[in-house]
C-alpha positions as CSV (number, residue, x, y, z in Angstrom):
1,X,-10.7,-19.9,5.9
2,X,-9.8,-16.9,3.7
3,X,-9.8,-16.4,0.0
4,X,-7.5,-13.4,0.2
5,X,-6.8,-10.6,2.6
6,X,-9.7,-8.8,1.2
7,X,-12.4,-11.4,1.8
8,X,-13.0,-13.9,4.7
9,X,-15.2,-16.9,4.2
10,X,-16.4,-19.5,6.6
11,X,-19.0,-22.3,6.5
12,X,-20.6,-23.6,9.6
13,X,-23.8,-25.5,10.2
14,X,-25.0,-24.8,6.7
15,X,-24.4,-21.0,7.0
16,X,-21.8,-19.5,4.6
17,X,-20.5,-16.2,5.9
18,X,-18.8,-13.8,3.5
19,X,-17.0,-10.9,5.1
20,X,-15.7,-8.0,3.1
21,X,-12.3,-7.4,4.7
22,X,-10.7,-4.1,3.7
23,X,-11.6,-2.1,6.9
24,X,-8.8,0.4,6.3
25,X,-10.7,1.7,3.2
26,X,-14.2,1.0,4.6
27,X,-14.4,-2.3,2.6
28,X,-14.4,-0.4,-0.7
29,X,-14.3,-2.8,-3.6
30,X,-11.3,-3.3,-6.0
31,X,-10.8,-6.0,-8.6
32,X,-9.4,-8.7,-6.2
33,X,-12.3,-8.3,-3.8
34,X,-14.9,-8.2,-6.6
35,X,-13.5,-11.4,-8.2
36,X,-13.2,-13.1,-4.8
37,X,-16.8,-12.3,-4.0
38,X,-18.0,-13.6,-7.4
39,X,-16.0,-16.8,-6.8
40,X,-17.5,-17.3,-3.4
41,X,-21.0,-16.7,-4.5
42,X,-20.6,-19.2,-7.3
43,X,-19.2,-21.7,-4.8
44,X,-22.1,-21.2,-2.5
45,X,-24.5,-21.9,-5.3
46,X,-22.8,-25.2,-6.2
47,X,-22.3,-26.4,-2.6
48,X,-25.3,-28.4,-1.4
49,X,-24.2,-28.1,2.2
50,X,-24.8,-24.3,2.0
51,X,-28.3,-23.5,3.2
52,X,-28.1,-19.8,3.7
53,X,-25.6,-17.0,2.9
54,X,-24.6,-14.1,5.2
55,X,-22.9,-11.1,3.6
56,X,-21.3,-8.5,5.9
57,X,-18.2,-6.4,6.5
58,X,-15.4,-6.1,9.0
59,X,-14.7,-2.9,10.9
60,X,-16.9,0.2,10.9
61,X,-18.3,-0.1,7.4
62,X,-20.3,-2.6,5.4
63,X,-19.0,-1.4,2.0
64,X,-18.2,2.1,0.8
65,X,-18.6,1.1,-2.9
66,X,-15.9,1.4,-5.5
67,X,-12.3,2.0,-4.4
68,X,-11.6,5.3,-6.1
69,X,-7.9,4.8,-5.9
70,X,-8.3,1.9,-8.3
71,X,-10.7,3.6,-10.6
72,X,-8.4,6.7,-11.0
73,X,-5.3,4.6,-11.7
74,X,-4.2,5.2,-15.3
75,X,-3.9,1.4,-15.8
76,X,-7.5,0.7,-14.6
77,X,-10.2,-0.1,-17.1
78,X,-12.9,2.4,-17.6
79,X,-15.9,2.8,-15.3
80,X,-18.3,0.9,-17.6
81,X,-15.9,-2.0,-17.8
82,X,-15.6,-2.2,-14.1
83,X,-19.4,-2.1,-13.7
84,X,-19.8,-4.9,-16.3
85,X,-16.9,-7.1,-15.0
86,X,-17.1,-6.5,-11.3
87,X,-20.5,-5.4,-10.1
88,X,-23.1,-6.8,-12.6
89,X,-21.9,-10.4,-12.0
90,X,-22.1,-9.9,-8.2
91,X,-25.7,-8.7,-8.3
92,X,-26.7,-11.4,-10.8
93,X,-25.1,-14.1,-8.7
94,X,-27.0,-12.9,-5.6
95,X,-30.3,-12.9,-7.4
96,X,-29.6,-16.3,-9.1
97,X,-28.4,-18.0,-5.9
98,X,-31.1,-20.5,-4.9
99,X,-30.6,-20.0,-1.2
100,X,-31.5,-17.0,1.0
101,X,-28.9,-14.3,1.1
102,X,-28.9,-12.0,4.1
103,X,-27.0,-8.7,4.0
104,X,-26.0,-7.7,7.6
105,X,-25.1,-4.0,7.2
106,X,-22.7,-3.3,10.1
107,X,-21.9,0.3,9.1
108,X,-22.1,2.7,6.2
109,X,-23.2,1.2,2.9
110,X,-22.5,3.7,0.1
111,X,-22.7,3.6,-3.7
112,X,-22.3,0.1,-5.1
113,X,-22.0,-1.1,-1.5
114,X,-25.5,0.0,-0.7
115,X,-27.0,-1.5,-3.9
116,X,-25.3,-4.8,-3.4
117,X,-26.9,-5.0,0.0
118,X,-30.3,-4.1,-1.5
119,X,-29.9,-6.9,-4.1
120,X,-29.9,-9.4,-1.2
121,X,-33.1,-11.2,-0.1
122,X,-33.1,-9.7,3.4
123,X,-31.3,-6.6,4.6
124,X,-30.8,-6.0,8.3
125,X,-28.7,-3.1,9.6
126,X,-27.2,-1.7,12.8
127,X,-29.2,1.3,14.0
128,X,-25.9,3.3,13.7
129,X,-25.5,2.2,10.0
130,X,-26.5,4.3,7.0
131,X,-27.2,4.1,3.3
132,X,-26.0,6.6,0.7
133,X,-26.5,6.7,-3.0
134,X,-23.2,8.5,-3.4
135,X,-22.9,8.4,-7.2
136,X,-24.2,11.9,-7.9
137,X,-21.5,13.4,-5.7
138,X,-18.9,12.4,-8.2
139,X,-20.9,12.8,-11.4
140,X,-21.8,9.2,-11.9
141,X,-25.2,7.3,-12.1
142,X,-26.4,4.6,-9.7
143,X,-25.2,1.1,-10.7
144,X,-25.2,-2.4,-9.3
145,X,-28.9,-2.7,-9.8
146,X,-29.7,0.5,-7.8
147,X,-32.0,2.0,-10.4
148,X,-33.8,-1.4,-10.5
149,X,-34.2,-2.3,-6.9
150,X,-34.5,1.0,-5.0
151,X,-37.6,2.4,-6.8
152,X,-39.3,-1.0,-6.4
153,X,-38.5,-0.9,-2.7
154,X,-39.4,2.7,-1.7
155,X,-41.2,4.2,-4.8
156,X,-40.0,6.4,-7.6
157,X,-40.1,9.7,-5.8
158,X,-38.0,8.7,-2.9
159,X,-35.6,6.7,-5.0
160,X,-35.2,9.7,-7.4
161,X,-34.6,12.1,-4.5
162,X,-32.0,9.9,-2.8
163,X,-30.2,9.2,-6.0
164,X,-30.1,12.8,-7.1
165,X,-29.3,14.4,-3.8
166,X,-27.0,11.7,-2.4
167,X,-28.6,12.3,1.0
168,X,-27.6,9.9,3.8
169,X,-30.4,7.6,5.1
170,X,-30.2,6.2,8.6
171,X,-30.9,2.5,9.2
172,X,-34.1,3.4,11.2
173,X,-35.3,5.6,8.4
174,X,-34.5,2.9,5.8
175,X,-36.6,0.5,7.7
176,X,-39.5,3.0,7.9
177,X,-39.5,3.6,4.2
178,X,-39.3,-0.1,3.4
179,X,-35.7,0.0,2.0
180,X,-34.6,-2.7,4.4
181,X,-36.2,-5.4,6.5
182,X,-35.1,-4.3,10.0
183,X,-32.8,-1.9,11.9
184,X,-31.4,-3.5,15.0
185,X,-29.9,-1.9,18.1
186,X,-26.1,-2.1,17.8
187,X,-25.7,-4.1,21.0
188,X,-28.2,-6.8,19.8
189,X,-27.0,-6.9,16.2
190,X,-24.7,-9.9,16.1
191,X,-27.1,-12.1,18.1
192,X,-30.1,-11.2,16.0
193,X,-28.2,-11.7,12.7
194,X,-27.1,-15.1,13.8
195,X,-30.7,-16.0,14.9
196,X,-32.1,-14.9,11.6
197,X,-29.6,-16.9,9.4
198,X,-29.9,-19.9,11.6
199,X,-33.7,-19.8,11.2
200,X,-33.5,-19.5,7.5
201,X,-30.9,-22.3,7.2
202,X,-33.3,-24.6,9.1
203,X,-36.3,-23.9,6.9
204,X,-37.3,-25.8,3.7
205,X,-34.7,-24.2,1.5
206,X,-36.0,-25.7,-1.8
207,X,-39.3,-23.9,-1.2
208,X,-37.4,-20.7,-0.3
209,X,-35.5,-21.0,-3.6
210,X,-38.7,-21.3,-5.5
211,X,-40.1,-18.3,-3.7
212,X,-37.0,-16.3,-4.7
213,X,-37.4,-17.4,-8.3
214,X,-41.0,-16.3,-8.3
215,X,-40.1,-12.9,-6.8
216,X,-37.5,-12.4,-9.5
217,X,-40.0,-13.2,-12.1
218,X,-42.6,-10.9,-10.6
219,X,-40.5,-7.9,-11.6
220,X,-41.4,-8.4,-15.3
221,X,-44.5,-10.7,-15.3
222,X,-48.1,-9.6,-15.6
223,X,-50.6,-11.0,-13.2
224,X,-51.8,-13.8,-15.4
225,X,-48.3,-15.0,-16.1
226,X,-47.3,-14.7,-12.5
227,X,-50.4,-16.8,-11.4
228,X,-49.3,-19.5,-13.9
229,X,-45.8,-19.4,-12.5
230,X,-47.2,-19.8,-8.9
231,X,-49.2,-22.8,-9.9
232,X,-46.1,-24.4,-11.6
233,X,-43.8,-23.7,-8.6
234,X,-46.5,-24.9,-6.2
235,X,-46.6,-28.2,-8.1
236,X,-42.8,-28.5,-7.7
237,X,-42.9,-27.5,-4.0
238,X,-45.6,-30.1,-3.4
239,X,-43.4,-32.8,-4.7
240,X,-40.4,-32.1,-2.4
241,X,-39.3,-34.1,0.6
242,X,-39.5,-31.0,2.7
243,X,-43.2,-30.6,1.9
244,X,-43.9,-34.1,3.0
245,X,-41.9,-33.6,6.2
246,X,-43.6,-30.3,6.9
247,X,-47.1,-31.9,6.6
248,X,-46.1,-34.9,8.6
249,X,-44.6,-32.8,11.4
250,X,-47.7,-30.6,11.5
251,X,-50.0,-33.6,11.8
252,X,-47.8,-35.2,14.4
253,X,-47.4,-32.0,16.4
254,X,-43.6,-32.0,16.3
255,X,-40.9,-29.8,15.0
256,X,-40.0,-30.5,11.3
257,X,-36.5,-31.4,10.2
258,X,-36.0,-30.0,6.7
259,X,-33.2,-31.2,4.4
260,X,-33.6,-28.9,1.4
261,X,-34.8,-31.8,-0.8
């Protein structure tokens, strides 16, 4: 099914696939696409049948960031309003979604497109794909959580250099520096992406959600506070049906069947 021409959504076997679908402009984001993406992320959070989310693009690009044709239109709101109304909610929804979100970067990811990908829980990319912090090339600053996530992923020096120079980073180089989880040969990309999201969807998703919440908290907690949080969430995890199923399956030497409860 499709929300609009700019976004394609499907749900099968617990996997929600969201495809940015403006290939003629490299999936650059305008208001309709931004709002459709927000709507779908909210729906994925509320739908108990969704166990994992896959975000990708159609055509040759993942996402080229903001559609400059929109932002230069005299009737368009200012840059800061677009960031606050379009991009900040998308990033927050991804981080608050209590299910694993995988970004499958099928081509160039530039500007906000790169940073939306980096906000996801796991990022895999075609070897032919690339990442560009393109903001400096038009006199803007990195948004969509870029100044938050990128230095934490690759360190302050590298993040500063990439943001100031706007240099292109290949998928293989992004993997080497820890920016993404894995660069995948183009010919294997689709199969490996499917295998990854199928694996995640079959796992104890309540525990994965708790892990994600702890990782979010670790960005601002000290060690003592984080240890307390781990104890609290371990208590919660230990009272889930998935924990009981996991232990039973291990003792009975069989494959577990997790339900996300």
